[in-house]
C-alpha positions in Angstrom: 251.1 282.6 -10.6 251.5 284.8 -7.5 250.7 283.3 -4.1 247.5 285.2 -3.3 246.7 283.0 -0.2 250.1 283.9 1.2 249.7 287.6 0.6 246.2 287.5 2.1 247.6 285.8 5.3 250.4 288.3 5.4 247.9 291.2 5.3 245.9 289.7 8.3 249.2 289.2 10.2 250.0 292.9 9.7 246.5 293.9 10.7 246.6 291.7 13.9 250.0 293.2 14.7 248.7 296.7 14.2 245.6 296.1 16.4 247.8 294.5 19.1 250.4 297.2 19.3 247.9 300.1 19.1 245.8 298.7 21.9 248.5 297.2 24.1 247.5 299.4 27.1 243.9 298.2 26.8 245.2 294.5 26.7 247.3 295.1 29.8 244.7 297.1 31.8 241.8 294.7 31.2 243.3 291.7 33.1 244.3 293.9 36.0 240.7 295.5 36.2 239.1 291.9 36.0 241.5 290.8 38.9 240.6 293.7 41.0 236.8 293.1 40.4 237.1 289.3 41.2 239.1 290.1 44.4 236.5 292.6 45.5 233.6 290.0 44.9 235.6 287.3 46.9 236.1 289.8 49.9 232.5 290.8 50.3 230.9 294.0 51.5 231.8 293.5 55.3 235.4 292.9 54.7 235.6 295.9 52.3 234.0 298.1 54.9 236.5 296.9 57.6 239.4 297.7 55.3 238.1 301.2 54.7 237.5 301.8 58.5 241.0 300.7 59.2 242.3 303.5 57.1 243.0 306.8 59.1 242.8 310.2 57.7 243.3 313.5 59.4 242.1 316.8 58.1 245.6 318.2 57.4 246.4 315.3 55.1 243.1 315.7 53.3 243.5 319.5 52.8 247.1 319.1 51.6 246.3 316.3 49.2 243.3 318.3 47.8 245.4 321.4 47.5 248.2 319.4 45.6 245.7 317.9 43.2 244.1 321.3 42.4 247.5 322.9 41.9 248.6 320.3 39.5 245.3 320.4 37.6 245.6 324.3 37.5 249.2 324.2 36.2 248.2 321.6 33.5 245.3 323.4 32.1 247.1 326.9 32.2 250.1 325.4 30.4 248.1 323.5 27.8 248.1 325.1 24.4 244.8 326.7 23.4 242.8 324.8 20.8 242.7 326.5 17.3 239.6 325.9 15.4 238.9 326.4 11.7 235.4 327.9 11.8 235.0 327.8 8.0 236.6 328.7 4.7 235.8 329.9 1.3 237.4 329.5 -2.2 237.2 331.9 -5.1 235.4 330.6 -8.2 236.4 332.4 -11.4 233.6 333.4 -13.8 233.3 331.6 -17.0 234.6 334.7 -18.9 238.0 334.0 -17.6 238.0 330.5 -18.9 241.1 329.3 -21.0 240.5 326.2 -23.0 243.6 324.6 -24.5 242.7 325.8 -28.0 242.6 329.5 -26.7 245.8 329.1 -24.8 247.6 327.6 -27.7 246.2 330.2 -30.2 247.5 333.0 -28.0 250.8 331.4 -27.5 251.2 331.3 -31.4 250.4 334.8 -31.8 252.5 336.1 -29.0 255.5 333.8 -29.9 255.1 333.9 -33.6 258.9 334.4 -34.0 259.7 331.3 -31.9 257.8 328.3 -33.0 259.9 326.0 -30.7 258.6 327.8 -27.6 255.1 327.3 -28.8 255.7 323.6 -29.4 257.3 323.3 -26.0 254.3 324.9 -24.3 252.0 322.5 -26.1 253.9 319.5 -25.1 253.7 320.8 -21.5 250.0 321.5 -21.6 249.3 318.1 -23.1 250.9 316.3 -20.0 250.1 318.8 -17.4 246.8 317.3 -16.0 244.9 320.6 -16.5 241.4 320.5 -17.9 239.6 322.9 -20.2 238.0 325.0 -17.5 240.9 326.7 -15.8 241.0 330.4 -15.7 243.4 333.3 -16.2 242.7 336.9 -15.3 241.3 339.3 -17.8 244.6 341.0 -18.4 246.2 337.8 -19.7 243.3 337.4 -22.3 244.8 340.4 -24.3 247.2 339.9 -27.1 249.9 340.6 -25.8 248.9 340.5 -22.1 248.6 343.8 -20.2 250.4 343.1 -16.9 249.8 346.8 -15.5 249.7 347.7 -11.9 246.1 348.6 -12.2 245.2 345.3 -13.8 247.2 343.5 -11.1 245.3 345.4 -8.3 242.1 344.6 -10.1 242.7 340.9 -10.1 243.8 341.2 -6.4 240.6 342.8 -5.5 238.5 340.4 -7.5 239.8 337.2 -6.1 240.4 338.5 -2.4 237.3 340.3 -1.9 235.0 337.5 -3.4 236.6 334.9 -1.1 236.2 337.2 1.9 232.5 338.0 1.1 231.6 334.3 0.8 233.3 333.5 4.1 231.5 336.4 5.9 228.3 335.2 4.5 229.0 331.6 5.6 230.1 332.4 9.2 227.9 335.5 9.9 230.8 337.2 11.8 231.1 341.1 11.7 234.3 342.5 10.2 234.8 344.4 13.6 235.2 341.0 15.4 238.3 340.1 13.2 241.5 340.5 15.5 244.2 339.2 13.3 244.6 339.5 9.5 247.2 337.6 7.4 247.6 337.9 3.7 250.0 335.8 1.8 250.8 336.4 -2.0 254.3 335.5 -3.2 254.9 337.5 -6.4 252.7 340.6 -6.1 253.7 342.9 -3.2 252.3 346.4 -4.0 252.5 349.5 -1.6 250.2 349.8 0.3 250.3 346.2 0.9 247.3 343.7 0.1 246.5 343.3 3.8 246.1 347.2 3.9 243.8 346.9 0.9 241.7 344.5 2.9 241.5 346.7 5.9 240.5 349.6 3.7 237.7 347.7 1.9 236.2 346.2 5.1 236.9 349.2 7.4 238.6 346.8 9.9 239.5 348.0 13.4 242.5 350.3 13.9 244.1 348.0 16.3 244.0 345.0 14.2 247.2 342.9 14.0 248.0 342.6 10.3 250.6 340.8 8.4 251.5 340.5 4.7 253.7 337.6 3.5 255.3 337.7 0.2 258.1 335.8 -1.7 257.4 332.4 0.2 256.0 330.5 -2.7 253.2 327.9 -2.8 253.7 326.7 0.7 252.9 330.2 2.1 249.4 329.3 2.9 250.4 326.9 5.7 253.1 329.4 6.8 250.2 331.8 7.4 248.3 329.0 9.3 251.2 328.6 11.5 251.6 332.4 12.1 248.0 332.6 13.0 248.3 329.7 15.4 251.2 331.3 17.3 249.3 334.6 17.5 246.1 333.0 18.7 248.1 331.2 21.4 248.9 334.7 22.9 245.8 336.6 22.1 242.8 334.8 23.8 239.2 335.0 22.6 240.3 336.1 19.1 239.3 335.6 15.3 242.1 335.3 12.7 241.3 335.9 9.0 244.0 334.2 6.6 243.9 334.9 2.8 246.0 332.7 0.5 246.4 333.7 -3.1 248.7 334.2 -6.0 248.2 337.2 -8.4 248.8 336.0 -12.0 248.5 339.2 -14.0 252.0 340.7 -13.4 253.8 337.4 -13.8 253.3 336.4 -17.4 256.7 335.5 -18.9 257.2 337.0 -22.5 260.4 335.3 -23.3 261.6 331.9 -24.7 263.5 330.2 -21.9 261.9 326.8 -21.4 262.6 326.6 -17.7 260.6 329.9 -17.4 257.7 329.0 -19.6 256.5 326.4 -17.4 254.7 328.6 -15.0 252.7 330.1 -17.9 251.3 326.6 -18.6 250.5 325.6 -15.0 249.5 328.6 -12.9 246.0 329.8 -12.8 243.9 332.3 -10.8 242.4 331.4 -7.3 242.2 332.4 -3.7 241.0 331.1 -0.4 239.8 333.0 2.8 240.1 330.9 6.1 238.6 331.9 9.6 240.5 330.5 12.5 239.5 331.1 16.3 240.5 330.1 19.7 237.0 330.9 21.2 235.6 327.9 23.0 232.1 328.8 21.9 233.1 328.2 18.2 234.1 324.5 19.0 230.6 323.2 18.1 230.2 324.8 14.8 233.9 324.8 13.7 234.6 322.3 10.9 238.2 321.3 11.9 240.7 321.5 14.8 244.3 322.3 14.0 246.5 319.5 15.4 250.0 320.1 14.1 252.0 322.3 11.7 255.5 321.2 10.7 257.7 323.4 8.5 260.9 322.2 6.7 263.3 324.7 5.1 266.2 323.5 3.0 267.4 327.0 2.0 270.9 326.3 3.4 271.6 324.2 0.4 272.4 326.3 -2.8 270.6 324.0 -5.2 267.4 324.0 -3.1 267.7 327.7 -2.8 267.8 328.3 -6.5 265.5 325.5 -7.7 262.6 328.0 -7.9 264.2 331.4 -8.7 262.9 334.7 -10.1 265.4 336.3 -12.5 265.8 337.8 -15.9 266.5 335.9 -19.1 269.3 337.1 -21.5 266.7 339.4 -23.1 265.8 341.1 -19.9 262.4 339.4 -19.5 261.6 338.6 -15.8 260.2 335.2 -15.0 260.3 332.3 -12.5 262.9 329.6 -13.5 262.1 326.1 -12.4 265.2 323.9 -12.0 265.3 320.3 -13.5 266.3 319.1 -10.0 263.1 320.4 -8.5 261.5 316.9 -7.9 264.7 315.5 -6.3 265.0 318.5 -4.0 261.1 318.3 -3.2 261.7 314.6 -2.4 264.5 315.4 0.0 262.4 318.2 1.6 259.4 315.9 2.0 261.8 313.2 3.7 262.8 315.7 6.3 259.3 316.9 6.8 257.9 313.4 7.3 260.8 312.4 9.7 259.5 315.2 12.0 255.8 314.6 11.6 255.9 310.9 11.6 256.5 310.4 15.4 253.6 313.1 16.1 251.0 311.2 14.0 251.9 307.7 13.3 250.4 304.9 15.5 252.9 302.9 17.6 252.8 299.9 15.2 254.2 301.9 12.6 256.7 303.6 14.7 258.0 300.2 16.0 258.3 298.7 12.5 260.3 301.8 11.4 262.5 301.6 14.5 263.3 297.8 14.1 264.0 298.2 10.3 266.3 301.1 11.2 268.1 299.1 13.9 268.3 296.1 11.5 269.9 298.1 8.8 272.5 299.6 11.1 273.4 296.5 13.1 272.8 293.4 10.7 272.5 294.3 7.0 272.7 297.8 5.5 271.1 296.5 2.3 267.8 295.9 4.0 265.1 297.8 2.2 264.1 300.8 4.5 260.6 300.5 5.9 258.3 303.3 4.6 255.7 304.0 7.4 252.0 303.7 6.2 250.6 307.1 6.6 247.2 305.7 5.7 247.1 304.5 9.3 247.3 308.0 10.5 245.2 310.0 8.0 241.9 309.4 6.2 242.4 312.3 3.7 245.4 313.7 1.9 245.5 317.2 0.4 248.8 317.4 -1.7 249.8 320.8 -3.3 248.5 320.6 -6.8 251.7 322.0 -8.3 251.6 319.7 -11.4 251.0 316.2 -12.3 254.6 315.1 -11.6 254.3 316.5 -8.0 251.3 314.5 -7.3 252.7 311.3 -9.1 255.8 311.4 -7.0 254.1 311.9 -3.6 251.6 309.0 -4.4 254.5 306.8 -5.2 256.7 307.7 -2.2 253.8 307.6 0.2 252.3 304.5 -1.3 248.9 306.1 -1.6 245.9 304.8 -3.6 244.2 306.6 -6.5 241.4 307.8 -4.2 243.8 309.3 -1.7 245.2 311.6 -4.4 241.9 312.1 -6.3 241.2 315.5 -4.6 244.6 316.8 -5.6 244.3 315.5 -9.3 240.7 316.8 -9.7 241.7 320.3 -8.2 244.6 320.5 -10.6 242.3 319.5 -13.6 239.4 321.8 -12.7 241.4 324.9 -11.3 245.0 324.4 -12.2 247.9 325.3 -10.0 246.4 328.0 -7.9 249.5 328.2 -5.7 249.0 328.4 -1.9 245.2 328.2 -2.2 245.3 324.9 -4.0 245.0 323.0 -0.6 241.7 324.6 0.2 240.2 323.7 -3.3 241.3 320.0 -2.5 239.6 320.2 0.9 236.5 321.6 -0.6 236.4 318.7 -3.0 236.4 316.1 -0.3 233.6 318.0 1.4 231.6 318.3 -1.9 232.0 314.5 -2.2 230.5 314.1 1.2 233.4 312.2 2.5 234.4 314.2 5.4 233.2 312.6 8.7 233.5 313.5 12.3 237.0 312.4 13.7 238.6 312.1 10.2 242.2 313.3 10.0 243.4 315.4 7.1 247.2 315.9 6.1 247.9 319.1 4.0 251.3 319.1 2.2 252.7 322.0 0.4 255.9 322.8 -1.4 257.3 326.3 -2.1 260.4 328.3 -3.1 263.3 328.5 -0.8 263.0 325.5 -0.8 260.2 324.5 1.6 257.9 321.7 2.6 255.3 322.4 5.1 252.6 320.1 6.5 249.4 320.8 8.5 247.3 318.2 10.4 243.5 318.8 10.8 240.9 316.8 12.8 237.3 317.1 11.5 235.2 318.5 14.4 231.9 317.3 12.9 230.5 315.5 9.9 230.5 318.1 7.1 227.3 318.2 5.1 227.6 318.4 1.3 227.6 322.2 0.5 225.2 323.6 -1.8 227.6 326.4 -2.9 231.4 326.8 -3.3 233.8 326.3 -6.2 232.6 322.7 -6.9 228.8 323.3 -6.7 228.1 323.1 -10.4 230.5 320.4 -11.4 231.1 318.0 -8.5 228.7 315.4 -10.1 231.0 315.2 -13.1 234.0 314.4 -11.0 236.2 312.3 -10.8 237.1 312.3 -14.4 239.6 310.2 -16.3 242.9 312.2 -17.0 244.8 310.6 -19.9 248.6 310.7 -19.8 248.7 312.8 -22.9 246.0 315.0 -24.3 246.5 315.5 -27.9 246.2 319.0 -29.0 
């Protein structure tokens, strides 16, 4: 039998250690303050007045000291970065007419790939283990047999998902389109001319001096790259609003061939989009949902394997698709390791940083075989939004970061309900946490995304106010059914 009493005692020892280290300044200051108070009480008011009277100040000293304090305060506040607030966001909810149950998906696969039953069988095995549910959606063009990936259909999907998300966001926030100063649209695989950002400007008649950007080819982590770009722009443009659109257009990217590495995206990717409103206006502080704390970006593109692990190319028959390397999870793990090495010192409490440092020193000096200490990121964050790229991605991060089932619940349920919606998946997960009524004032959220190149990007948000359960949004009609049990294999 395991020694439960010993493990319980060890747990309380660790909790005591964390409390002591994280509040060390308080423990040091309290005795000093108590000593000062006791000394003042011992002296009495007459002696305190005599000491004060013995101090001599002249006008020049007072003026110089006051000027110095005001100067230091002014320099501090002017050099301090502007606070960036997430006013609100909206996620696109596809109509039921776009729903693709497993039976429909497999029937279409059999009809499209009738000459290659092995490809059909492979897709069935992937779908059975994918973690997707029966309500994920594909755009109308992909419901045809065979699909019709025309430019017109692709633009139609882009207009549907982007305009719907923006309309919901404008309704939520009540801001006028002429108040938007910065526009950033990210879509990795569909980059038409005019750009998607130009399409938004044309639709909503945005100002002629708007600062617009269109990011493409940056994969599923492009959403956080857009947030980082918006943050940098808001630092130099005061009193501004930034509208960020994250999406992936599925219509033109259906793979028609039989290469297994290129069939995976057909099984996992689904339609979705998110519109996010950021601002540096102080008056938005009260109503804003979150404040942006950190953005950390890691790029492993200098390594050839990392660069090619998610790669758009032609197969031997000339069919274009996205090839996913078998080394993808190993490369993602290395990128994550680099990312958390950077973000760890920014977010982890002192207790975790000291344990990590002591373990590192011990391995270097005493015994290289010592097991490396994995920092407990649960001490730094209340909520985790892990990119819903697939069940394997979520499983690997849960294992490496030692997270509980509840910590990865939002990611698993977003994958089940909406599939891999690429860069917008993080916002469906954030919306899930809000819909469950779990987001409280002061809570910290860690968004982690992976993308081609290969990139691992992180964003840290702090909840500005307790978020009430929304009455609308992508989860409004189904949140009471979640979480659901997701079996390892769904037999089709």
